[in-house]
TIVO-2410 file (N, C-alpha, C; in nm, 3 decimals):
# residues 170
REC num residu      c1      c2      c3 atome chaine
REC   1      M   1.423  -0.040   1.403     N      A
REC   1      M   1.465  -0.001   1.270    CA      A
REC   1      M   1.439   0.148   1.250     C      A
REC   2      N   1.531   0.213   1.179     N      A
REC   2      N   1.506   0.352   1.143    CA      A
REC   2      N   1.428   0.356   1.011     C      A
REC   3      K   1.391   0.476   0.968     N      A
REC   3      K   1.307   0.492   0.850    CA      A
REC   3      K   1.370   0.429   0.725     C      A
REC   4      H   1.499   0.449   0.708     N      A
REC   4      H   1.570   0.392   0.592    CA      A
REC   4      H   1.567   0.239   0.597     C      A
REC   5      Q   1.591   0.182   0.713     N      A
REC   5      Q   1.590   0.036   0.725    CA      A
REC   5      Q   1.451  -0.021   0.696     C      A
REC   6      V   1.347   0.046   0.743     N      A
REC   6      V   1.209   0.003   0.714    CA      A
REC   6      V   1.187   0.003   0.564     C      A
REC   7      S   1.230   0.109   0.497     N      A
REC   7      S   1.213   0.121   0.352    CA      A
REC   7      S   1.286   0.010   0.277     C      A
REC   8      V   1.412  -0.014   0.312     N      A
REC   8      V   1.492  -0.117   0.245    CA      A
REC   8      V   1.433  -0.256   0.271     C      A
REC   9      A   1.396  -0.284   0.394     N      A
REC   9      A   1.341  -0.414   0.429    CA      A
REC   9      A   1.207  -0.437   0.358     C      A
REC  10      A   1.122  -0.335   0.352     N      A
REC  10      A   0.992  -0.349   0.286    CA      A
REC  10      A   1.009  -0.376   0.137     C      A
REC  11      E   1.099  -0.303   0.073     N      A
REC  11      E   1.122  -0.322  -0.070    CA      A
REC  11      E   1.181  -0.460  -0.097     C      A
REC  12      S   1.276  -0.502  -0.015     N      A
REC  12      S   1.338  -0.634  -0.033    CA      A
REC  12      S   1.237  -0.746  -0.014     C      A
REC  13      L   1.152  -0.735   0.087     N      A
REC  13      L   1.051  -0.837   0.113    CA      A
REC  13      L   0.951  -0.844  -0.003     C      A
REC  14      T   0.907  -0.729  -0.051     N      A
REC  14      T   0.813  -0.728  -0.163    CA      A
REC  14      T   0.875  -0.792  -0.287     C      A
REC  15      A   1.000  -0.757  -0.318     N      A
REC  15      A   1.068  -0.818  -0.433    CA      A
REC  15      A   1.078  -0.968  -0.416     C      A
REC  16      T   1.112  -1.013  -0.296     N      A
REC  16      T   1.122  -1.157  -0.268    CA      A
REC  16      T   0.990  -1.227  -0.290     C      A
REC  17      L   0.881  -1.169  -0.238     N      A
REC  17      L   0.750  -1.234  -0.251    CA      A
REC  17      L   0.706  -1.243  -0.396     C      A
REC  18      F   0.728  -1.138  -0.474     N      A
REC  18      F   0.692  -1.146  -0.616    CA      A
REC  18      F   0.778  -1.248  -0.690     C      A
REC  19      A   0.908  -1.253  -0.661     N      A
REC  19      A   0.994  -1.353  -0.724    CA      A
REC  19      A   0.950  -1.494  -0.686     C      A
REC  20      W   0.914  -1.511  -0.561     N      A
REC  20      W   0.870  -1.641  -0.510    CA      A
REC  20      W   0.743  -1.689  -0.579     C      A
REC  21      T   0.660  -1.594  -0.623     N      A
REC  21      T   0.536  -1.631  -0.690    CA      A
REC  21      T   0.550  -1.633  -0.843     C      A
REC  22      G   0.675  -1.633  -0.892     N      A
REC  22      G   0.697  -1.657  -1.035    CA      A
REC  22      G   0.715  -1.534  -1.121     C      A
REC  23      F   0.740  -1.419  -1.064     N      A
REC  23      F   0.762  -1.298  -1.141    CA      A
REC  23      F   0.909  -1.270  -1.159     C      A
REC  24      D   0.944  -1.208  -1.271     N      A
REC  24      D   1.074  -1.145  -1.285    CA      A
REC  24      D   1.061  -1.009  -1.218     C      A
REC  25      V   1.161  -0.972  -1.140     N      A
REC  25      V   1.155  -0.847  -1.063    CA      A
REC  25      V   1.272  -0.759  -1.105     C      A
REC  26      S   1.241  -0.635  -1.138     N      A
REC  26      S   1.342  -0.537  -1.170    CA      A
REC  26      S   1.339  -0.430  -1.062     C      A
REC  27      V   1.453  -0.411  -0.996     N      A
REC  27      V   1.465  -0.312  -0.890    CA      A
REC  27      V   1.536  -0.191  -0.947     C      A
REC  28      Q   1.487  -0.072  -0.913     N      A
REC  28      Q   1.548   0.050  -0.963    CA      A
REC  28      Q   1.692   0.066  -0.913     C      A
REC  29      Y   1.770   0.129  -0.994     N      A
REC  29      Y   1.905   0.166  -0.956    CA      A
REC  29      Y   1.911   0.318  -0.954     C      A
REC  30      G   1.971   0.375  -0.852     N      A
REC  30      G   1.982   0.520  -0.844    CA      A
REC  30      G   1.861   0.582  -0.777     C      A
REC  31      A   1.837   0.708  -0.810     N      A
REC  31      A   1.727   0.782  -0.747    CA      A
REC  31      A   1.593   0.716  -0.775     C      A
REC  32      N   1.508   0.714  -0.673     N      A
REC  32      N   1.376   0.654  -0.688    CA      A
REC  32      N   1.290   0.730  -0.787     C      A
REC  33      Q   1.213   0.655  -0.865     N      A
REC  33      Q   1.111   0.715  -0.949    CA      A
REC  33      Q   0.996   0.758  -0.858     C      A
REC  34      P   0.923   0.860  -0.893     N      A
REC  34      P   0.817   0.907  -0.802    CA      A
REC  34      P   0.700   0.811  -0.789     C      A
REC  35      E   0.676   0.726  -0.887     N      A
REC  35      E   0.556   0.642  -0.883    CA      A
REC  35      E   0.581   0.498  -0.839     C      A
REC  36      Y   0.701   0.447  -0.858     N      A
REC  36      Y   0.721   0.305  -0.829    CA      A
REC  36      Y   0.863   0.276  -0.783     C      A
REC  37      D   0.877   0.159  -0.718     N      A
REC  37      D   1.007   0.114  -0.669    CA      A
REC  37      D   1.055  -0.010  -0.743     C      A
REC  38      L   0.961  -0.093  -0.786     N      A
REC  38      L   0.991  -0.219  -0.855    CA      A
REC  38      L   0.904  -0.231  -0.979     C      A
REC  39      V   0.951  -0.308  -1.075     N      A
REC  39      V   0.868  -0.351  -1.187    CA      A
REC  39      V   0.866  -0.503  -1.181     C      A
REC  40      V   0.747  -0.560  -1.186     N      A
REC  40      V   0.736  -0.705  -1.185    CA      A
REC  40      V   0.672  -0.749  -1.316     C      A
REC  41      V   0.727  -0.857  -1.374     N      A
REC  41      V   0.684  -0.902  -1.506    CA      A
REC  41      V   0.665  -1.053  -1.504     C      A
REC  42      R   0.557  -1.096  -1.567     N      A
REC  42      R   0.536  -1.239  -1.592    CA      A
REC  42      R   0.476  -1.248  -1.731     C      A
REC  43      G   0.550  -1.310  -1.824     N      A
REC  43      G   0.506  -1.314  -1.963    CA      A
REC  43      G   0.500  -1.172  -2.018     C      A
REC  44      D   0.384  -1.136  -2.074     N      A
REC  44      D   0.364  -1.001  -2.127    CA      A
REC  44      D   0.302  -0.906  -2.025     C      A
REC  45      N   0.279  -0.954  -1.904     N      A
REC  45      N   0.214  -0.873  -1.801    CA      A
REC  45      N   0.317  -0.801  -1.715     C      A
REC  46      L   0.303  -0.669  -1.709     N      A
REC  46      L   0.396  -0.584  -1.635    CA      A
REC  46      L   0.317  -0.498  -1.537     C      A
REC  47      I   0.366  -0.492  -1.414     N      A
REC  47      I   0.304  -0.409  -1.311    CA      A
REC  47      I   0.413  -0.328  -1.241     C      A
REC  48      K   0.386  -0.198  -1.221     N      A
REC  48      K   0.475  -0.114  -1.142    CA      A
REC  48      K   0.431  -0.126  -0.996     C      A
REC  49      V   0.527  -0.138  -0.906     N      A
REC  49      V   0.497  -0.158  -0.764    CA      A
REC  49      V   0.561  -0.046  -0.682     C      A
REC  50      S   0.479   0.024  -0.610     N      A
REC  50      S   0.525   0.125  -0.515    CA      A
REC  50      S   0.520   0.061  -0.377     C      A
REC  51      V   0.633   0.060  -0.308     N      A
REC  51      V   0.643  -0.008  -0.179    CA      A
REC  51      V   0.643   0.094  -0.066     C      A
REC  52      K   0.557   0.071   0.032     N      A
REC  52      K   0.549   0.158   0.149    CA      A
REC  52      K   0.564   0.071   0.274     C      A
REC  53      G   0.666   0.097   0.351     N      A
REC  53      G   0.688   0.023   0.475    CA      A
REC  53      G   0.642   0.104   0.595     C      A
REC  54      S   0.605   0.034   0.702     N      A
REC  54      S   0.560   0.100   0.825    CA      A
REC  54      S   0.594   0.013   0.944     C      A
REC  55      K   0.619   0.080   1.056     N      A
REC  55      K   0.640   0.006   1.180    CA      A
REC  55      K   0.545   0.052   1.290     C      A
REC  56      D   0.441   0.131   1.249     N      A
REC  56      D   0.348   0.184   1.351    CA      A
REC  56      D   0.200   0.157   1.319     C      A
REC  57      G   0.171   0.069   1.224     N      A
REC  57      G   0.033   0.033   1.196    CA      A
REC  57      G  -0.038   0.122   1.095     C      A
REC  58      K   0.033   0.217   1.036     N      A
REC  58      K  -0.032   0.307   0.940    CA      A
REC  58      K   0.068   0.358   0.837     C      A
REC  59      W   0.013   0.397   0.723     N      A
REC  59      W   0.094   0.450   0.615    CA      A
REC  59      W   0.038   0.586   0.576     C      A
REC  60      G   0.116   0.692   0.591     N      A
REC  60      G   0.074   0.826   0.548    CA      A
REC  60      G   0.096   0.840   0.399     C      A
REC  61      L  -0.010   0.866   0.324     N      A
REC  61      L   0.001   0.869   0.178    CA      A
REC  61      L  -0.043   1.001   0.115     C      A
REC  62      T  -0.144   1.066   0.172     N      A
REC  62      T  -0.201   1.182   0.104    CA      A
REC  62      T  -0.185   1.313   0.180     C      A
REC  63      Q  -0.110   1.313   0.288     N      A
REC  63      Q  -0.099   1.433   0.372    CA      A
REC  63      Q  -0.042   1.553   0.297     C      A
REC  64      S   0.041   1.530   0.198     N      A
REC  64      S   0.098   1.644   0.125    CA      A
REC  64      S  -0.006   1.712   0.035     C      A
REC  65      Y  -0.118   1.649   0.012     N      A
REC  65      Y  -0.225   1.708  -0.070    CA      A
REC  65      Y  -0.337   1.768   0.014     C      A
REC  66      K  -0.334   1.744   0.144     N      A
REC  66      K  -0.439   1.795   0.234    CA      A
REC  66      K  -0.395   1.928   0.292     C      A
REC  67      N  -0.481   2.029   0.275     N      A
REC  67      N  -0.454   2.160   0.336    CA      A
REC  67      N  -0.587   2.224   0.373     C      A
REC  68      E  -0.585   2.350   0.411     N      A
REC  68      E  -0.707   2.415   0.459    CA      A
REC  68      E  -0.814   2.429   0.351     C      A
REC  69      T  -0.778   2.424   0.223     N      A
REC  69      T  -0.877   2.436   0.117    CA      A
REC  69      T  -0.909   2.304   0.047     C      A
REC  70      T  -0.834   2.199   0.082     N      A
REC  70      T  -0.854   2.068   0.020    CA      A
REC  70      T  -0.906   1.971   0.123     C      A
REC  71      S  -1.017   1.905   0.092     N      A
REC  71      S  -1.075   1.807   0.184    CA      A
REC  71      S  -0.996   1.677   0.180     C      A
REC  72      Y  -1.022   1.590   0.276     N      A
REC  72      Y  -0.960   1.457   0.276    CA      A
REC  72      Y  -0.995   1.382   0.148     C      A
REC  73      H  -1.119   1.393   0.104     N      A
REC  73      H  -1.163   1.324  -0.017    CA      A
REC  73      H  -1.093   1.378  -0.141     C      A
REC  74      E  -1.079   1.510  -0.148     N      A
REC  74      E  -1.007   1.571  -0.261    CA      A
REC  74      E  -0.860   1.532  -0.259     C      A
REC  75      A  -0.799   1.530  -0.142     N      A
REC  75      A  -0.658   1.490  -0.130    CA      A
REC  75      A  -0.640   1.347  -0.180     C      A
REC  76      A  -0.732   1.259  -0.144     N      A
REC  76      A  -0.725   1.119  -0.191    CA      A
REC  76      A  -0.737   1.114  -0.342     C      A
REC  77      D  -0.830   1.189  -0.399     N      A
REC  77      D  -0.847   1.189  -0.545    CA      A
REC  77      D  -0.724   1.243  -0.617     C      A
REC  78      I  -0.664   1.347  -0.564     N      A
REC  78      I  -0.542   1.402  -0.625    CA      A
REC  78      I  -0.431   1.297  -0.621     C      A
REC  79      W  -0.414   1.232  -0.505     N      A
REC  79      W  -0.311   1.130  -0.490    CA      A
REC  79      W  -0.333   1.017  -0.590     C      A
REC  80      V  -0.456   0.969  -0.603     N      A
REC  80      V  -0.487   0.862  -0.698    CA      A
REC  80      V  -0.450   0.904  -0.840     C      A
REC  81      S  -0.480   1.029  -0.876     N      A
REC  81      S  -0.455   1.077  -1.012    CA      A
REC  81      S  -0.306   1.080  -1.047     C      A
REC  82      K  -0.219   1.075  -0.948     N      A
REC  82      K  -0.074   1.079  -0.971    CA      A
REC  82      K  -0.018   0.942  -1.010     C      A
REC  83      H  -0.103   0.838  -1.013     N      A
REC  83      H  -0.058   0.702  -1.042    CA      A
REC  83      H  -0.114   0.653  -1.175     C      A
REC  84      G  -0.033   0.573  -1.243     N      A
REC  84      G  -0.077   0.512  -1.368    CA      A
REC  84      G  -0.171   0.396  -1.343     C      A
REC  85      N  -0.228   0.345  -1.452     N      A
REC  85      N  -0.328   0.238  -1.436    CA      A
REC  85      N  -0.267   0.099  -1.423     C      A
REC  86      K  -0.135   0.088  -1.419     N      A
REC  86      K  -0.071  -0.042  -1.395    CA      A
REC  86      K   0.016  -0.038  -1.270     C      A
REC  87      T  -0.021   0.048  -1.177     N      A
REC  87      T   0.054   0.060  -1.052    CA      A
REC  87      T  -0.021  -0.008  -0.939     C      A
REC  88      V   0.055  -0.078  -0.856     N      A
REC  88      V   0.003  -0.144  -0.736    CA      A
REC  88      V   0.088  -0.096  -0.619     C      A
REC  89      L   0.026  -0.078  -0.505     N      A
REC  89      L   0.102  -0.046  -0.385    CA      A
REC  89      L   0.118  -0.171  -0.299     C      A
REC  90      S   0.237  -0.189  -0.250     N      A
REC  90      S   0.266  -0.295  -0.153    CA      A
REC  90      S   0.283  -0.226  -0.019     C      A
REC  91      L   0.192  -0.254   0.073     N      A
REC  91      L   0.197  -0.197   0.208    CA      A
REC  91      L   0.254  -0.304   0.300     C      A
REC  92      V   0.370  -0.276   0.357     N      A
REC  92      V   0.441  -0.374   0.441    CA      A
REC  92      V   0.441  -0.323   0.584     C      A
REC  93      Q   0.392  -0.408   0.676     N      A
REC  93      Q   0.376  -0.368   0.816    CA      A
REC  93      Q   0.468  -0.449   0.907     C      A
REC  94      F   0.556  -0.378   0.980     N      A
REC  94      F   0.650  -0.440   1.073    CA      A
REC  94      F   0.604  -0.434   1.218     C      A
REC  95      E   0.498  -0.359   1.247     N      A
REC  95      E   0.452  -0.346   1.385    CA      A
REC  95      E   0.410  -0.482   1.441     C      A
REC  96      D   0.452  -0.511   1.564     N      A
REC  96      D   0.416  -0.634   1.636    CA      A
REC  96      D   0.459  -0.762   1.565     C      A
REC  97      V   0.566  -0.755   1.486     N      A
REC  97      V   0.622  -0.874   1.422    CA      A
REC  97      V   0.735  -0.925   1.510     C      A
REC  98      N   0.727  -1.050   1.551     N      A
REC  98      N   0.826  -1.109   1.641    CA      A
REC  98      N   0.923  -1.195   1.561     C      A
REC  99      L   1.039  -1.139   1.531     N      A
REC  99      L   1.139  -1.213   1.455    CA      A
REC  99      L   1.189  -1.336   1.530     C      A
REC 100      E   1.188  -1.329   1.664     N      A
REC 100      E   1.232  -1.443   1.746    CA      A
REC 100      E   1.143  -1.564   1.724     C      A
REC 101      L   1.017  -1.540   1.690     N      A
REC 101      L   0.922  -1.650   1.663    CA      A
REC 101      L   0.916  -1.685   1.514     C      A
REC 102      G   0.999  -1.619   1.433     N      A
REC 102      G   1.001  -1.647   1.290    CA      A
REC 102      G   0.887  -1.583   1.213     C      A
REC 103      E   0.824  -1.481   1.272     N      A
REC 103      E   0.714  -1.414   1.203    CA      A
REC 103      E   0.768  -1.323   1.092     C      A
REC 104      L   0.690  -1.309   0.987     N      A
REC 104      L   0.723  -1.217   0.879    CA      A
REC 104      L   0.630  -1.097   0.885     C      A
REC 105      P   0.675  -0.984   0.832     N      A
REC 105      P   0.585  -0.868   0.825    CA      A
REC 105      P   0.461  -0.900   0.743     C      A
REC 106      R   0.353  -0.830   0.770     N      A
REC 106      R   0.230  -0.846   0.694    CA      A
REC 106      R   0.240  -0.760   0.569     C      A
REC 107      V   0.195  -0.813   0.456     N      A
REC 107      V   0.205  -0.742   0.329    CA      A
REC 107      V   0.068  -0.740   0.263     C      A
REC 108      Y   0.031  -0.622   0.213     N      A
REC 108      Y  -0.097  -0.602   0.146    CA      A
REC 108      Y  -0.072  -0.542   0.008     C      A
REC 109      L  -0.155  -0.580  -0.089     N      A
REC 109      L  -0.148  -0.525  -0.223    CA      A
REC 109      L  -0.280  -0.458  -0.258     C      A
REC 110      A  -0.271  -0.335  -0.309     N      A
REC 110      A  -0.393  -0.262  -0.348    CA      A
REC 110      A  -0.359  -0.164  -0.459     C      A
REC 111      T  -0.457  -0.136  -0.540     N      A
REC 111      T  -0.440  -0.034  -0.643    CA      A
REC 111      T  -0.453   0.104  -0.579     C      A
REC 112      P  -0.400   0.207  -0.642     N      A
REC 112      P  -0.420   0.342  -0.590    CA      A
REC 112      P  -0.569   0.375  -0.575     C      A
REC 113      Y  -0.652   0.333  -0.671     N      A
REC 113      Y  -0.795   0.359  -0.662    CA      A
REC 113      Y  -0.855   0.296  -0.536     C      A
REC 114      E  -0.819   0.169  -0.510     N      A
REC 114      E  -0.871   0.101  -0.390    CA      A
REC 114      E  -0.829   0.175  -0.263     C      A
REC 115      I  -0.704   0.220  -0.261     N      A
REC 115      I  -0.655   0.292  -0.144    CA      A
REC 115      I  -0.726   0.426  -0.130     C      A
REC 116      G  -0.746   0.495  -0.242     N      A
REC 116      G  -0.819   0.621  -0.237    CA      A
REC 116      G  -0.959   0.604  -0.182     C      A
REC 117      E  -1.028   0.499  -0.223     N      A
REC 117      E  -1.163   0.473  -0.172    CA      A
REC 117      E  -1.158   0.438  -0.023     C      A
REC 118      Y  -1.057   0.361   0.018     N      A
REC 118      Y  -1.040   0.328   0.160    CA      A
REC 118      Y  -1.022   0.457   0.241     C      A
REC 119      L  -0.936   0.547   0.192     N      A
REC 119      L  -0.910   0.672   0.264    CA      A
REC 119      L  -1.037   0.756   0.276     C      A
REC 120      K  -1.119   0.757   0.173     N      A
REC 120      K  -1.243   0.836   0.176    CA      A
REC 120      K  -1.346   0.774   0.271     C      A
REC 121      R  -1.346   0.643   0.286     N      A
REC 121      R  -1.438   0.575   0.379    CA      A
REC 121      R  -1.391   0.584   0.524     C      A
REC 122      S  -1.263   0.611   0.542     N      A
REC 122      S  -1.203   0.612   0.676    CA      A
REC 122      S  -1.269   0.715   0.765     C      A
REC 123      K  -1.251   0.694   0.893     N      A
REC 123      K  -1.301   0.787   0.995    CA      A
REC 123      K  -1.451   0.812   0.977     C      A
REC 124      N  -1.523   0.701   0.957     N      A
REC 124      N  -1.670   0.705   0.942    CA      A
REC 124      N  -1.713   0.789   0.823     C      A
REC 125      G  -1.632   0.785   0.714     N      A
REC 125      G  -1.667   0.855   0.591    CA      A
REC 125      G  -1.618   0.998   0.581     C      A
REC 126      T  -1.557   1.049   0.688     N      A
REC 126      T  -1.505   1.186   0.681    CA      A
REC 126      T  -1.371   1.192   0.610     C      A
REC 127      G  -1.300   1.080   0.602     N      A
REC 127      G  -1.175   1.072   0.530    CA      A
REC 127      G  -1.053   1.085   0.619     C      A
REC 128      D  -0.939   1.042   0.565     N      A
REC 128      D  -0.813   1.045   0.638    CA      A
REC 128      D  -0.699   1.052   0.537     C      A
REC 129      T  -0.580   1.083   0.584     N      A
REC 129      T  -0.461   1.085   0.498    CA      A
REC 129      T  -0.377   0.958   0.515     C      A
REC 130      R  -0.414   0.875   0.613     N      A
REC 130      R  -0.334   0.756   0.644    CA      A
REC 130      R  -0.419   0.630   0.632     C      A
REC 131      V  -0.361   0.529   0.569     N      A
REC 131      V  -0.421   0.396   0.570    CA      A
REC 131      V  -0.381   0.333   0.702     C      A
REC 132      K  -0.479   0.288   0.777     N      A
REC 132      K  -0.452   0.223   0.906    CA      A
REC 132      K  -0.482   0.075   0.892     C      A
REC 133      E  -0.387  -0.007   0.937     N      A
REC 133      E  -0.407  -0.152   0.928    CA      A
REC 133      E  -0.535  -0.192   1.001     C      A
REC 134      E  -0.549  -0.144   1.123     N      A
REC 134      E  -0.672  -0.162   1.199    CA      A
REC 134      E  -0.674  -0.059   1.311     C      A
REC 135      H  -0.780   0.019   1.315     N      A
REC 135      H  -0.789   0.125   1.415    CA      A
REC 135      H  -0.933   0.141   1.461     C      A
REC 136      F  -0.954   0.132   1.592     N      A
REC 136      F  -1.085   0.155   1.651    CA      A
REC 136      F  -1.089   0.298   1.702     C      A
REC 137      W  -1.187   0.375   1.657     N      A
REC 137      W  -1.198   0.516   1.694    CA      A
REC 137      W  -1.269   0.530   1.828     C      A
REC 138      T  -1.206   0.600   1.920     N      A
REC 138      T  -1.263   0.618   2.054    CA      A
REC 138      T  -1.311   0.761   2.079     C      A
REC 139      S  -1.292   0.848   1.978     N      A
REC 139      S  -1.337   0.986   1.995    CA      A
REC 139      S  -1.368   1.046   1.859     C      A
REC 140      G  -1.425   1.165   1.862     N      A
REC 140      G  -1.453   1.239   1.739    CA      A
REC 140      G  -1.572   1.186   1.662     C      A
REC 141      M  -1.581   1.226   1.536     N      A
REC 141      M  -1.695   1.190   1.452    CA      A
REC 141      M  -1.702   1.041   1.422     C      A
REC 142      A  -1.591   0.972   1.435     N      A
REC 142      A  -1.587   0.829   1.402    CA      A
REC 142      A  -1.596   0.738   1.525     C      A
REC 143      V  -1.624   0.795   1.642     N      A
REC 143      V  -1.627   0.717   1.765    CA      A
REC 143      V  -1.711   0.590   1.747     C      A
REC 144      G  -1.653   0.479   1.791     N      A
REC 144      G  -1.723   0.351   1.785    CA      A
REC 144      G  -1.708   0.275   1.654     C      A
REC 145      T  -1.638   0.333   1.555     N      A
REC 145      T  -1.618   0.264   1.428    CA      A
REC 145      T  -1.474   0.214   1.417     C      A
REC 146      T  -1.452   0.120   1.327     N      A
REC 146      T  -1.320   0.064   1.304    CA      A
REC 146      T  -1.282   0.077   1.158     C      A
REC 147      D  -1.162   0.126   1.132     N      A
REC 147      D  -1.104   0.124   0.998    CA      A
REC 147      D  -1.009   0.004   0.994     C      A
REC 148      K  -1.024  -0.079   0.892     N      A
REC 148      K  -0.943  -0.199   0.880    CA      A
REC 148      K  -0.916  -0.229   0.734     C      A
REC 149      I  -0.792  -0.260   0.703     N      A
REC 149      I  -0.757  -0.299   0.567    CA      A
REC 149      I  -0.838  -0.424   0.531     C      A
REC 150      P  -0.898  -0.427   0.413     N      A
REC 150      P  -0.975  -0.546   0.373    CA      A
REC 150      P  -0.888  -0.671   0.368     C      A
REC 151      D  -0.943  -0.782   0.414     N      A
REC 151      D  -0.868  -0.909   0.413    CA      A
REC 151      D  -0.823  -0.946   0.273     C      A
REC 152      E  -0.901  -0.911   0.171     N      A
REC 152      E  -0.866  -0.949   0.034    CA      A
REC 152      E  -0.741  -0.877  -0.017     C      A
REC 153      W  -0.692  -0.775   0.054     N      A
REC 153      W  -0.568  -0.709   0.014    CA      A
REC 153      W  -0.443  -0.787   0.058     C      A
REC 154      K  -0.458  -0.888   0.143     N      A
REC 154      K  -0.341  -0.964   0.189    CA      A
REC 154      K  -0.266  -1.024   0.070     C      A
REC 155      F  -0.133  -1.017   0.075     N      A
REC 155      F  -0.050  -1.069  -0.033    CA      A
REC 155      F  -0.075  -1.219  -0.046     C      A
REC 156      S  -0.119  -1.260  -0.163     N      A
REC 156      S  -0.142  -1.403  -0.191    CA      A
REC 156      S  -0.140  -1.422  -0.342     C      A
REC 157      R  -0.128  -1.547  -0.384     N      A
REC 157      R  -0.135  -1.576  -0.528    CA      A
REC 157      R  -0.269  -1.530  -0.585     C      A
REC 158      N  -0.376  -1.555  -0.512     N      A
REC 158      N  -0.508  -1.514  -0.560    CA      A
REC 158      N  -0.515  -1.362  -0.578     C      A
REC 159      R  -0.461  -1.287  -0.483     N      A
REC 159      R  -0.465  -1.142  -0.493    CA      A
REC 159      R  -0.384  -1.095  -0.614     C      A
REC 160      I  -0.267  -1.154  -0.635     N      A
REC 160      I  -0.185  -1.117  -0.750    CA      A
REC 160      I  -0.260  -1.146  -0.880     C      A
REC 161      E  -0.320  -1.264  -0.890     N      A
REC 161      E  -0.394  -1.298  -1.012    CA      A
REC 161      E  -0.509  -1.201  -1.036     C      A
REC 162      E  -0.579  -1.165  -0.931     N      A
REC 162      E  -0.689  -1.068  -0.942    CA      A
REC 162      E  -0.637  -0.935  -0.996     C      A
REC 163      L  -0.525  -0.888  -0.943     N      A
REC 163      L  -0.469  -0.761  -0.988    CA      A
REC 163      L  -0.418  -0.768  -1.132     C      A
REC 164      I  -0.352  -0.877  -1.168     N      A
REC 164      I  -0.304  -0.893  -1.305    CA      A
REC 164      I  -0.421  -0.893  -1.402     C      A
REC 165      N  -0.525  -0.969  -1.369     N      A
REC 165      N  -0.641  -0.976  -1.457    CA      A
REC 165      N  -0.708  -0.841  -1.474     C      A
REC 166      S  -0.713  -0.761  -1.369     N      A
REC 166      S  -0.780  -0.631  -1.380    CA      A
REC 166      S  -0.689  -0.524  -1.441     C      A
REC 167      L  -0.559  -0.526  -1.411     N      A
REC 167      L  -0.470  -0.420  -1.459    CA      A
REC 167      L  -0.409  -0.446  -1.596     C      A
REC 168      C  -0.383  -0.572  -1.627     N      A
REC 168      C  -0.314  -0.603  -1.752    CA      A
REC 168      C  -0.409  -0.633  -1.868     C      A
REC 169      N  -0.537  -0.637  -1.841     N      A
REC 169      N  -0.634  -0.660  -1.947    CA      A
REC 169      N  -0.717  -0.536  -1.973     C      A
REC 170      L  -0.658  -0.420  -1.949     N      A
REC 170      L  -0.730  -0.292  -1.969    CA      A
REC 170      L  -0.746  -0.264  -2.117     C      A
***
């Protein structure tokens, strides 16, 4: 898949999963909004969803904020500040998915704050610009450590309920 196909497939899968779990899903028409791709609604509860697809095990999110004067931690904080308090990211991973066996991509849901904290903990606390699904460090300051997306971020009814309860009852 090329970059565009990954993006379209990730957004379509995320919309499908939210609809399957009882949400009304509104997909943007025209140019993308900078903060979100979908709006999902159930009753009076509304969440904006930013969808990020990947086929290499990682999602680059904060690299545009990292430079010679900005640390990894500062870049993560700036990126988090660009999101509203009802935004959730859907991270969709196509790497090592075997369509011949009927496998589906792995999908994770996290708030921008959770992702920012993950990025700051990455690389043995030195920080990173990319969320890695699972990465064992074999060199540098993080040698011998593993960065791994928390299991509780996996797309599930429980995860959705947890996010709705925390984001919609602010």
